[in-house]
Backbone as a printed PyTorch tensor [residue, N CA C, xyz], in Angstrom:
tensor([[[ 14.6190,   5.4240,  13.6930],
         [ 13.9650,   5.7680,  12.4460],
         [ 14.4830,   7.1360,  12.0060]],

        [[ 14.9040,   7.2150,  10.7620],
         [ 15.4960,   8.4340,  10.2250],
         [ 14.6770,   8.9220,   9.0260]],

        [[ 13.5950,   9.6900,   9.2470],
         [ 12.7860,  10.1410,   8.1110],
         [ 13.5260,  11.1710,   7.2660]],

        [[ 13.3130,  11.0990,   5.9750],
         [ 13.9330,  12.0500,   5.0560],
         [ 13.1160,  13.3450,   5.0240]],

        [[ 13.7310,  14.4360,   4.5710],
         [ 12.9640,  15.6810,   4.4140],
         [ 11.7860,  15.5100,   3.4400]],

        [[ 11.9660,  14.6720,   2.4100],
         [ 10.8890,  14.4330,   1.4500],
         [  9.7060,  13.7420,   2.1310]],

        [[ 10.0040,  12.7770,   2.9910],
         [  8.9420,  12.0950,   3.7250],
         [  8.2110,  13.0840,   4.6240]],

        [[  8.9540,  13.8910,   5.3500],
         [  8.3370,  14.8480,   6.2730],
         [  7.4560,  15.8480,   5.5200]],

        [[  7.9120,  16.3210,   4.3630],
         [  7.1110,  17.2570,   3.5680],
         [  5.8390,  16.5790,   3.0610]],

        [[  5.9650,  15.3390,   2.5940],
         [  4.7940,  14.5960,   2.1170],
         [  3.8180,  14.3440,   3.2660]],

        [[  4.3530,  14.0240,   4.4340],
         [  3.5160,  13.7890,   5.6110],
         [  2.7460,  15.0640,   5.9770]],

        [[  3.4300,  16.2000,   5.9750],
         [  2.7840,  17.4730,   6.2980],
         [  1.6840,  17.8170,   5.2820]],

        [[  1.9510,  17.5650,   3.9870],
         [  0.9320,  17.8070,   2.9570],
         [ -0.2800,  16.9180,   3.1960]],

        [[ -0.0300,  15.6440,   3.5160],
         [ -1.1340,  14.7140,   3.7670],
         [ -1.9650,  15.1780,   4.9600]],

        [[ -1.3110,  15.5890,   6.0340],
         [ -2.0280,  16.0600,   7.2220],
         [ -2.8900,  17.2750,   6.8860]],

        [[ -2.3670,  18.1970,   6.0940],
         [ -3.1330,  19.3830,   5.6960],
         [ -4.3480,  18.9870,   4.8560]],

        [[ -4.1690,  18.0220,   3.9690],
         [ -5.2950,  17.5570,   3.1410],
         [ -6.3520,  16.8600,   3.9900]],

        [[ -5.9080,  16.0740,   4.9590],
         [ -6.8610,  15.4230,   5.8680],
         [ -7.7130,  16.4650,   6.5820]],

        [[ -7.0650,  17.5460,   7.0250],
         [ -7.7650,  18.5870,   7.7700],
         [ -8.7530,  19.3580,   6.8960]],

        [[ -8.4140,  19.5500,   5.6230],
         [ -9.2710,  20.3630,   4.7560],
         [-10.2300,  19.5450,   3.9030]],

        [[ -9.7770,  18.3950,   3.4090],
         [-10.5950,  17.6000,   2.4950],
         [-11.2100,  16.3590,   3.1350]],

        [[-10.6260,  15.8840,   4.2340],
         [-11.1070,  14.6630,   4.8860],
         [-10.3110,  13.4500,   4.4360]],

        [[-10.4030,  12.3870,   5.2310],
         [ -9.6450,  11.1580,   4.9670],
         [-10.0190,  10.4690,   3.6630]],

        [[-11.2750,  10.5300,   3.2770],
         [-11.7500,   9.7470,   2.1380],
         [-11.6490,  10.4600,   0.7930]],

        [[-11.1960,  11.6800,   0.7910],
         [-11.0720,  12.4150,  -0.4690],
         [ -9.9820,  11.7660,  -1.3260]],

        [[-10.2130,  11.6370,  -2.6280],
         [ -9.2050,  11.0050,  -3.4970],
         [ -7.8230,  11.6670,  -3.4430]],

        [[ -7.7640,  12.9680,  -3.3150],
         [ -6.4580,  13.6340,  -3.2460],
         [ -5.7560,  13.3420,  -1.9240]],

        [[ -6.5270,  13.1930,  -0.8600],
         [ -5.9450,  12.8320,   0.4320],
         [ -5.3870,  11.4160,   0.3590]],

        [[ -6.1240,  10.5290,  -0.2720],
         [ -5.6620,   9.1490,  -0.4300],
         [ -4.4000,   9.0920,  -1.2820]],

        [[ -4.3590,   9.8910,  -2.3340],
         [ -3.1670,   9.9410,  -3.1870],
         [ -1.9700,  10.4550,  -2.3940]],

        [[ -2.1940,  11.4550,  -1.5550],
         [ -1.1110,  11.9890,  -0.7220],
         [ -0.6040,  10.9270,   0.2430]],

        [[ -1.5060,  10.1080,   0.7790],
         [ -1.1040,   9.0270,   1.6760],
         [ -0.2470,   7.9940,   0.9370]],

        [[ -0.5700,   7.7350,  -0.3130],
         [  0.2250,   6.8100,  -1.1190],
         [  1.6720,   7.2980,  -1.2060]],

        [[  1.8530,   8.5860,  -1.4150],
         [  3.2070,   9.1390,  -1.4860],
         [  3.9090,   9.0470,  -0.1310]],

        [[  3.1820,   9.3520,   0.9380],
         [  3.7590,   9.2500,   2.2840],
         [  4.2710,   7.8380,   2.5210]],

        [[  3.4500,   6.8480,   2.2040],
         [  3.8390,   5.4550,   2.4490],
         [  5.0250,   5.0400,   1.5840]],

        [[  5.0920,   5.5490,   0.3680],
         [  6.2080,   5.2010,  -0.4990],
         [  7.5200,   5.7910,   0.0240]],

        [[  7.4450,   6.9630,   0.6320],
         [  8.6360,   7.6450,   1.1370],
         [  8.9730,   7.2880,   2.5800]],

        [[  8.1050,   6.5560,   3.2330],
         [  8.2910,   6.2470,   4.6560],
         [  9.5400,   5.4050,   4.8890]],

        [[ 10.1880,   5.6050,   6.0400],
         [ 11.3180,   4.7430,   6.4140],
         [ 10.8390,   3.2900,   6.5380]],

        [[ 11.7230,   2.3530,   6.2590],
         [ 11.3590,   0.9350,   6.2740],
         [ 10.7620,   0.5020,   7.6150]],

        [[ 11.3050,   1.0110,   8.6960],
         [ 10.7860,   0.6370,  10.0230],
         [  9.3210,   1.0480,  10.1590]],

        [[  8.9690,   2.2320,   9.6730],
         [  7.5860,   2.6890,   9.7320],
         [  6.6970,   1.8490,   8.8230]],

        [[  7.2010,   1.4960,   7.6310],
         [  6.4310,   0.6410,   6.7280],
         [  6.1150,  -0.6960,   7.3900]],

        [[  7.0980,  -1.2580,   8.0860],
         [  6.8960,  -2.5350,   8.7790],
         [  5.8510,  -2.3850,   9.8780]],

        [[  5.9460,  -1.2970,  10.6380],
         [  4.9660,  -1.0590,  11.7050],
         [  3.5570,  -0.9050,  11.1310]],

        [[  3.4250,  -0.1780,  10.0310],
         [  2.1190,   0.0350,   9.4060],
         [  1.5630,  -1.2730,   8.8330]],

        [[  2.4160,  -2.0870,   8.2600],
         [  1.9740,  -3.3870,   7.7400],
         [  1.4620,  -4.2580,   8.8710]],

        [[  2.1990,  -4.2880,   9.9700],
         [  1.7590,  -5.0810,  11.1200],
         [  0.4280,  -4.5760,  11.6710]],

        [[  0.2640,  -3.2640,  11.7230],
         [ -0.9860,  -2.6860,  12.2040],
         [ -2.1380,  -3.0310,  11.2580]],

        [[ -1.8990,  -2.9390,   9.9540],
         [ -2.9340,  -3.2810,   8.9760],
         [ -3.3310,  -4.7510,   9.1040]],

        [[ -2.3620,  -5.6070,   9.3390],
         [ -2.6420,  -7.0360,   9.5210],
         [ -3.5100,  -7.2550,  10.7670]],

        [[ -3.1440,  -6.5890,  11.8670],
         [ -3.9170,  -6.7050,  13.1120],
         [ -5.3410,  -6.1790,  12.9520]],

        [[ -5.5180,  -5.1650,  12.1110],
         [ -6.8390,  -4.5750,  11.8930],
         [ -7.6520,  -5.3560,  10.8630]],

        [[ -7.0520,  -6.3970,  10.2770],
         [ -7.7630,  -7.1940,   9.2820],
         [ -7.8580,  -6.5450,   7.9180]],

        [[ -6.9260,  -5.6480,   7.6160],
         [ -6.9320,  -4.9560,   6.3310],
         [ -6.1010,  -5.6640,   5.2730]],

        [[ -5.2270,  -6.5440,   5.7060],
         [ -4.4700,  -7.3930,   4.7900],
         [ -4.4850,  -8.8070,   5.3630]],

        [[ -4.2870,  -9.8020,   4.5160],
         [ -4.3020, -11.1880,   5.0130],
         [ -3.2640, -11.4220,   6.0990]],

        [[ -3.5460, -12.3720,   6.9590],
         [ -2.6250, -12.7100,   8.0570],
         [ -1.2710, -13.1780,   7.5340]],

        [[ -1.2940, -13.8850,   6.3910],
         [ -0.0580, -14.4200,   5.8120],
         [ -0.0010, -14.0640,   4.3300]],

        [[  1.1950, -13.7200,   3.8850],
         [  1.4040, -13.4490,   2.4630],
         [  1.2780, -14.7520,   1.6810]],

        [[  0.8990, -14.6390,   0.4150],
         [  0.8090, -15.8120,  -0.4510],
         [  2.1790, -16.2010,  -0.9920]],

        [[  3.1090, -15.2570,  -0.9580],
         [  4.4610, -15.5110,  -1.4330],
         [  5.3600, -14.3520,  -1.0490]],

        [[  6.6080, -14.4640,  -1.4490],
         [  7.6010, -13.4380,  -1.1130],
         [  8.5490, -13.2500,  -2.2800]],

        [[  9.0800, -12.0290,  -2.4010],
         [ 10.1390, -11.7640,  -3.3640],
         [ 11.4730, -12.0940,  -2.7090]],

        [[ 12.5390, -12.1080,  -3.4960],
         [ 13.8660, -12.4390,  -2.9690],
         [ 14.2780, -11.5690,  -1.7870]],

        [[ 13.8390, -10.3030,  -1.7940],
         [ 14.2290,  -9.3910,  -0.7110],
         [ 13.3250,  -9.4960,   0.5220]],

        [[ 12.3700, -10.4410,   0.4910],
         [ 11.4680, -10.6420,   1.6230],
         [ 10.1600,  -9.8780,   1.5280]],

        [[  9.9830,  -9.0840,   0.4820],
         [  8.7390,  -8.3380,   0.3140],
         [  7.5730,  -9.3040,   0.1670]],

        [[  6.5350,  -9.1430,   0.9930],
         [  5.3830, -10.0370,   0.8850],
         [  4.5650,  -9.7300,  -0.3640]],

        [[  3.9660, -10.7710,  -0.9310],
         [  3.1250, -10.6480,  -2.1130],
         [  1.7940, -11.3200,  -1.7930]],

        [[  0.7050, -10.6500,  -2.1640],
         [ -0.6430, -11.1560,  -1.8910],
         [ -1.3950, -11.3720,  -3.1930]],

        [[ -2.1420, -12.4610,  -3.2620],
         [ -2.9870, -12.7080,  -4.4190],
         [ -4.2640, -11.8880,  -4.2750]],

        [[ -4.8180, -11.4710,  -5.4000],
         [ -6.0380, -10.6830,  -5.4060],
         [ -7.1530, -11.4010,  -4.6420]],

        [[ -7.2390, -12.7090,  -4.8180],
         [ -8.2850, -13.4870,  -4.1400],
         [ -8.1500, -13.3830,  -2.6250]],

        [[ -6.9220, -13.3990,  -2.1230],
         [ -6.6850, -13.3010,  -0.6830],
         [ -7.0970, -11.9320,  -0.1510]],

        [[ -6.7720, -10.8930,  -0.8910],
         [ -7.1510,  -9.5310,  -0.4910],
         [ -8.6690,  -9.4020,  -0.4780]],

        [[ -9.3120,  -9.8470,  -1.5480],
         [-10.7740,  -9.7560,  -1.6360],
         [-11.4390, -10.5010,  -0.4840]],

        [[-10.9660, -11.6860,  -0.1960],
         [-11.5450, -12.4980,   0.8910],
         [-11.3490, -11.7990,   2.2390]],

        [[-10.1750, -11.2530,   2.4670],
         [ -9.8820, -10.5730,   3.7340],
         [-10.7750,  -9.3540,   3.9230]],

        [[-11.0100,  -8.6120,   2.8480],
         [-11.8070,  -7.3890,   2.9310],
         [-13.2910,  -7.6320,   2.6710]],

        [[-13.6530,  -8.9000,   2.4770],
         [-15.0530,  -9.2870,   2.2440],
         [-15.6490,  -8.5140,   1.0650]],

        [[-14.9310,  -8.5700,  -0.0600],
         [-15.4050,  -7.9300,  -1.2780],
         [-15.2250,  -8.8960,  -2.4430]],

        [[-15.8670,  -8.5970,  -3.5480],
         [-15.7180,  -9.4450,  -4.7270],
         [-14.3420,  -9.2120,  -5.3430]],

        [[-13.9060, -10.1690,  -6.1430],
         [-12.6160, -10.0070,  -6.8230],
         [-12.6490,  -8.8210,  -7.7750]],

        [[-13.8020,  -8.5610,  -8.4040],
         [-13.8810,  -7.4160,  -9.3170],
         [-13.7870,  -6.1010,  -8.5480]],

        [[-14.3490,  -6.0360,  -7.3470],
         [-14.2090,  -4.8370,  -6.5110],
         [-12.7520,  -4.6570,  -6.0870]],

        [[-12.1190,  -5.7470,  -5.7000],
         [-10.7110,  -5.6800,  -5.2980],
         [ -9.8440,  -5.2530,  -6.4820]],

        [[-10.1330,  -5.7840,  -7.6600],
         [ -9.3740,  -5.4220,  -8.8620],
         [ -9.5280,  -3.9420,  -9.1690]],

        [[-10.7470,  -3.4180,  -9.0390],
         [-10.9850,  -1.9910,  -9.2940],
         [-10.2130,  -1.1340,  -8.2850]],

        [[-10.1620,  -1.5750,  -7.0510],
         [ -9.4250,  -0.8480,  -6.0140],
         [ -7.9250,  -0.8520,  -6.3040]],

        [[ -7.4030,  -2.0000,  -6.6900],
         [ -5.9810,  -2.0950,  -7.0430],
         [ -5.6840,  -1.2060,  -8.2460]],

        [[ -6.5740,  -1.2070,  -9.2340],
         [ -6.3660,  -0.3850, -10.4300],
         [ -6.3450,   1.0980, -10.0720]],

        [[ -7.2540,   1.5250,  -9.1890],
         [ -7.2740,   2.9240,  -8.7570],
         [ -5.9820,   3.2760,  -8.0210]],

        [[ -5.5140,   2.3520,  -7.1810],
         [ -4.2630,   2.5650,  -6.4460],
         [ -3.0890,   2.7090,  -7.4160]],

        [[ -3.0420,   1.8530,  -8.4230],
         [ -1.9520,   1.9180,  -9.3960],
         [ -2.0330,   3.1930, -10.2390]],

        [[ -3.2370,   3.6600, -10.5340],
         [ -3.4120,   4.9130, -11.2580],
         [ -2.8650,   6.0700, -10.4280]],

        [[ -3.1550,   6.0600,  -9.1170],
         [ -2.6180,   7.0900,  -8.2310],
         [ -1.0940,   7.0280,  -8.1910]],

        [[ -0.5330,   5.8230,  -8.1140],
         [  0.9270,   5.6820,  -8.0890],
         [  1.5350,   6.2390,  -9.3790]],

        [[  0.9050,   5.9330, -10.5040],
         [  1.4100,   6.4370, -11.7860],
         [  1.3590,   7.9640, -11.8180]],

        [[  0.2720,   8.5470, -11.3150],
         [  0.1350,  10.0030, -11.2960],
         [  1.2040,  10.6550, -10.4290]],

        [[  1.6730,   9.9350,  -9.4340],
         [  2.7190,  10.4460,  -8.5440],
         [  4.1300,  10.1270,  -9.0500]],

        [[  4.2080,   9.4030, -10.1660],
         [  5.5090,   9.0370, -10.7100],
         [  6.1650,   7.8820,  -9.9770]],

        [[  5.3640,   7.0710,  -9.2680],
         [  5.8940,   5.9410,  -8.5040],
         [  5.8480,   4.6590,  -9.3380]],

        [[  6.5810,   3.6690,  -8.9030],
         [  6.6730,   2.3950,  -9.6050],
         [  5.3040,   1.7280,  -9.7280]],

        [[  4.9610,   1.3340, -10.9400],
         [  3.7120,   0.6020, -11.1890],
         [  3.9750,  -0.6880, -11.9610]],

        [[  5.2360,  -1.0660, -12.0650],
         [  5.5850,  -2.2640, -12.8260],
         [  4.9750,  -3.4990, -12.1670]],

        [[  4.3440,  -4.3490, -12.9700],
         [  3.7950,  -5.5790, -12.3900],
         [  4.9250,  -6.4990, -11.9220]],

        [[  4.5940,  -7.3460, -10.9680],
         [  5.5710,  -8.3000, -10.4490],
         [  5.5470,  -9.5390, -11.3350]],

        [[  6.6910,  -9.9310, -11.8070],
         [  6.8120, -11.1450, -12.6110],
         [  6.5080, -12.3520, -11.7130]],

        [[  5.4880, -13.1330, -12.0440],
         [  5.1520, -14.2970, -11.2180],
         [  6.3250, -15.2640, -11.0050]],

        [[  7.2640, -15.2870, -11.9410],
         [  8.4180, -16.1780, -11.8040],
         [  9.3320, -15.7530, -10.6500]],

        [[  9.2100, -14.5080, -10.1920],
         [ 10.0530, -14.0010,  -9.1090],
         [  9.4470, -14.2330,  -7.7330]],

        [[  8.2190, -14.7530,  -7.6910],
         [  7.5350, -14.9430,  -6.4130],
         [  7.8220, -16.3350,  -5.8790]],

        [[  8.2770, -16.3690,  -4.6540],
         [  8.5040, -17.6400,  -3.9620],
         [  7.2500, -17.9310,  -3.1600]],

        [[  6.6020, -19.0390,  -3.4720],
         [  5.3550, -19.3920,  -2.7940],
         [  5.6080, -19.7870,  -1.3580]],

        [[  4.6670, -19.4050,  -0.5010],
         [  4.7300, -19.7860,   0.9140],
         [  4.5390, -21.2850,   1.0220]],

        [[  5.3680, -21.9110,   1.8130],
         [  5.2980, -23.3750,   1.9570],
         [  4.3570, -23.7600,   3.0690]]])
């Protein structure tokens, strides 16, 4: 794993925010979003596997993009997290707002590009 200097700086900022503001503070969560976006692919894969084991994401993706990126339907996320679809939608919207504030990609995925799981 070869972390970039940008990833390391973002990681250090996130750790400092955790120590001062706590894990649940919105700014700490936003900092984590940046860390995950900058993380090396190997770390992203490890974190995805850990989230799956912890029951934070569905066991199986609903589909995949051409590059193998898993795609989940809102209903699957809501069911996995035992929340209503409107709660899940609000959470996704907040996440996308944070990504936009950080200048990260927020473009929706074209449904025509998703290959459904067989």
